[in-house]
C-alpha positions in Angstrom: 73.4 8.0 -74.6 70.3 8.4 -72.5 70.4 10.6 -69.4 69.9 8.6 -66.2 67.0 9.4 -63.9 67.8 11.1 -60.6 67.1 7.9 -58.7 69.6 6.0 -61.0 72.2 8.7 -60.5 71.8 8.4 -56.7 72.2 4.6 -56.7 75.3 4.7 -58.9 76.8 7.5 -56.7 76.3 5.4 -53.6 78.1 2.5 -55.2 80.9 4.7 -56.7 80.3 4.2 -60.4 79.4 6.2 -63.5 75.9 5.3 -64.6 75.2 3.3 -67.8 71.4 3.9 -68.2 69.8 1.7 -70.9 68.0 3.3 -73.7 64.1 3.2 -73.4 63.8 1.0 -76.4 66.4 -1.6 -75.3 65.2 -4.9 -74.1 65.2 -6.6 -70.7 64.3 -10.1 -69.7 61.8 -9.8 -66.8 60.1 -12.7 -65.0 56.3 -12.7 -65.0 56.4 -13.2 -61.2 57.6 -9.6 -60.8 54.0 -8.4 -61.2 52.8 -10.8 -58.5 54.0 -8.7 -55.6 56.5 -11.4 -54.6 59.6 -10.0 -52.9 62.6 -9.6 -52.9 63.1 -8.1 -56.3 66.4 -9.0 -58.0 68.4 -8.2 -61.1 71.7 -9.0 -62.7 73.3 -7.2 -65.7 75.2 -9.1 -68.3 77.1 -7.2 -71.1 74.7 -5.6 -73.5 74.3 -7.5 -76.8 72.2 -6.6 -79.8 69.0 -4.8 -78.6 69.4 -6.1 -75.1 70.8 -3.9 -72.3 71.8 -7.0 -70.4 69.3 -7.0 -67.5 67.6 -10.1 -66.2 65.0 -9.1 -63.6 62.9 -11.4 -61.3 61.1 -11.7 -58.0 61.8 -14.1 -55.2 65.0 -15.6 -53.8 65.9 -17.8 -56.8 65.8 -17.1 -60.5 63.4 -19.4 -62.3 65.1 -21.7 -64.8 62.1 -22.1 -67.1 62.5 -19.8 -70.1 58.8 -19.3 -70.3 59.0 -17.6 -66.9 60.4 -14.5 -68.6 59.0 -11.8 -70.9 61.1 -9.6 -73.1 60.0 -6.0 -72.7 61.4 -2.6 -73.4 63.2 -0.8 -70.6 60.6 1.9 -70.8 58.0 -0.6 -69.4 60.0 -1.8 -66.4 58.4 0.9 -64.2 54.9 -0.4 -65.1 56.0 -3.9 -63.8 58.1 -2.9 -60.8 58.9 0.8 -60.2 61.2 -0.1 -57.3 63.6 -1.7 -59.9 64.1 1.4 -62.0 66.7 3.1 -59.8 69.0 0.2 -60.3 68.9 0.0 -64.1 71.9 2.3 -64.6 74.2 -0.1 -62.7 77.1 -1.3 -64.9 77.3 -4.7 -66.4 78.5 -7.2 -63.8 76.4 -5.8 -61.0 73.5 -7.4 -59.3 70.9 -6.1 -56.8 68.4 -7.6 -54.4 65.8 -5.3 -52.8 62.9 -5.6 -50.4 61.2 -3.2 -48.1 63.9 -2.0 -45.7 66.6 -4.1 -47.4 69.1 -3.4 -50.2 72.0 -5.5 -51.4 74.1 -4.4 -54.4 77.3 -6.3 -55.5 79.6 -7.0 -58.4 80.0 -10.4 -59.9 82.6 -10.6 -62.7 81.1 -13.9 -64.0 78.3 -11.7 -65.5 80.9 -10.2 -67.8 81.4 -13.6 -69.4 77.9 -15.2 -69.7 79.6 -18.6 -70.7 81.0 -18.7 -67.1 77.7 -18.1 -65.4 75.4 -21.0 -64.7 71.8 -20.7 -63.5 
C-alpha cells in the first residue's frame, strides 16, 4: 500500500476518513479539458477494478459524455495535468470533489459504489 502525500492525509483528515491513496502505476480516466485551465476541477471515485484506481477526473461543471474526451493515464502523471487534484486522490471510493479557486466541495455518493446504478 502506498503512503499518501501530506496534502492527501490532510484532505482525508478534514473529511474524517482513512486515506486510500492509489498506487503510482494505477490508472485514472482524466478528461483532456483538465489541461485547458477550465475550472472547476471535479472527480468521482468508483470502486477500483483491474489496474484502475476508480478515479474519473474532469474540468468544468458537467462531465463530458464522449469517451474520446478522456485519456487513461497513470496516477503518477495527474500532477502534471492538474496538481490541484492530487490532494483529493486518497479519498475513498464513493467520494466526489469539486474545486475552484476559493471553493471546495467534497461529498459521498453511494451510487459510485455500484457503477451499474450511476448514469452519466
